[in-house]
N, C-alpha and C positions, 0 to 999 in steps of 0.2 A: 561508090559515092558515099561520102561520110554523112550521116544523118545528124541534123542539128538537134540539140537538146530541147525538150519541151519546157517552156517556162510557164508556171502557173499564172503569173501576172499577165502574160500575154493572153492566155485563154480568158481570164476574167475580164480583161480590158476589151477584148473583142465582143464578148457576150454583152457587157454593159453598154458598149457603143451601139450594138444592134438593138438592145432594149430601149435605149434613148431615142433612136430614130423611129422605132415603132410607136412608142408612147407619144412622141412629138406629133406624129401623123394622126394618132387617134385623139389626143387631148387638145391639140392645137397650141399656138404660141401663147395663148392666155394662161395656160397652166404650165409654164416653163419650169417654175420652181418645183412643182409636184413631179414633173418628168425627170428633172435632175436628181431629186431625192430618191425616186424609185430606181433610177439607173445606178446611183451610188449603192443602194441597198442590194441591187442585183450583183454589182461587182463584188461586194463583200461576201455575199452568199456563195457565189461561184468560187471565189478565192478560198473560202473555208472548205468547200467540198473537194476541190482539186488538191490531191496530196503533193507535198513538196518532195521533189526527187533529190535525195541526198547523194552526194558523190561517194562512190565506193572507195574504200581505203586502198590505195595502190599497194601492190605487193613490193616488199623491199627488193631492190635489185639483186642482192646476194642472199636472198632468203633460203634458196635451195641448198646453197653451200653451207649456210649456218646450220641448217637441219642435218646435213651430213656430219658436221663437226659434233653436234649434240648427240647424234646416234653413235658415233665412234667413241666419244667420251663415255657414254653409258655402257657400251659393250666392253670397254677396257676395264671396267670395275672388276670383272671376273678373271682377268689375266694375272699371271704371276707377276710379282713386283718388278723385275727387270723389264718385262714386256710392257707392263702398264706405264712405266716411266718413259720408255721409248715412245709409246703411243701419245703420251701427254706432251712430249717434246714436239712431235709432228703437229699435234693440235695447236700448240702455242704458235708455231711458225705459220700455220694456216690461218689462225685467228689474226695474226699481225697482217698478213696479206689481205685478208678480207676487210680489216679496218682501213687499210690504205685504199682498197677499192671503193669503200663507202665514201672516203674523203676526196678521192680524185677520180671523177667520172671518166677521164681520158685513159686511165689505167684499168678501169673496171672490166672491160671486155676480156683482156688478156688474163687478168686474175680470175675471172669467172670461169673461163675455159680450163685454164691450167689447174687451178685448185680443185675444181669439180672432177676432172679426170683422175688426178692423183688420189683424192679422197675416195673415189669410187674403187680404186685398186685396194686401198686399205680396207674398205668395207668388204670387198670380196675375200681378202686375206683373213679377216676376222671370222667371217662366216665359214670358210674352209677349215680354219684352225679349230673352231668350236666343234665341227663335225669330226675332224681327225683326232683330236686330243682325247676323245672318249676311249680310245684303245691305248693300253700301255705300250703296245708294240711301236706305235708311231708317235707317241706323245713327245719324246725328246726331239725327234726329227722335225716335228711340226713346230715346236718352239724355236728351233734354229732357223727354220724357213721363214717364220713370221718375223723373227728378229731381223733377218736380212732384208725382208720386204720393207719393214719400217725404216731401216737405215737408208735403203735406196730412195724411198720417197722423201725422207727428211733431207737428204742431200740435194735432190732436185728442187724441192720447195725453198731450201735455204739459198741455193744459187739464184733462183727466181727473185727471192726477196732482196738479196744483195744487189742484183742488177737494177732493181726498181729503186731501192733506197739511194744507190749511188748515181741514179739517173744515167745508167750506161745503156743507152738505147740500142746500140749495136749488139751488146751481149744479150739484152732482152729479146731482140729480134731473132737471134740465133736460138735462144731457148724455145721461143714460140714456134719457130720453123721446124725444130726437131722434136716438138712436143709429142706428136702422134707416134713417131718412131721410138722415142724414149719410153713412152707409156707402153707401147707394144713390147719392147725389150723387157721392161719390168714384169709385164704380164707373162711373157713366155719363159723368162729365166727365174724370176723370184716367186711367182705364183705357181709355177709348174710343180715344185716339190710338195706344196700344200695340196694340190690337186691329186698328186700321186698318193700321198698319205691318206687323203680323204677316200680315195678309191679302195684302199685296204680295209676300210671300215664297212664296206658294203657287203 
């Protein structure tokens, strides 16, 4: 059951009404103005004592995905130029999708799910790359693997963006229905080399 918000004016009004009735009974009808004045003072006093409940600022619908983009952008600063540029390309596509999600609530759920999953794969890839690239033996292989991961995610996000911008609902439905399978394929095929090179550093 949903609880109704407590209004300070209601509390003050109830207390002032009770005070008026009590004072009226004690002082009688001949002192009605005094009773009214004291009741008004009671209302103001209670109203000042009861804090006003400010509404909490709602979390932006796509705040988590925006944080993912910011984290990826920050980590990409340490990447070699080709990989950094690939990462920025992915981020630009993701940003565009998030902007559409902010502007069109009916598209937001699909964008939230898809962009979140694909960006999570990028974050995993960057973390594995940072670990694997520490050894010269696997550095080159890790760069190639991360580049393929970025290309794969960019392709999926670009396809998603195109289907939304062209209002191709059938294509969008196909993308979303295949999302989990596609993300799993990217995880198993494109992240696997990074996991393998990361294991070599242990």
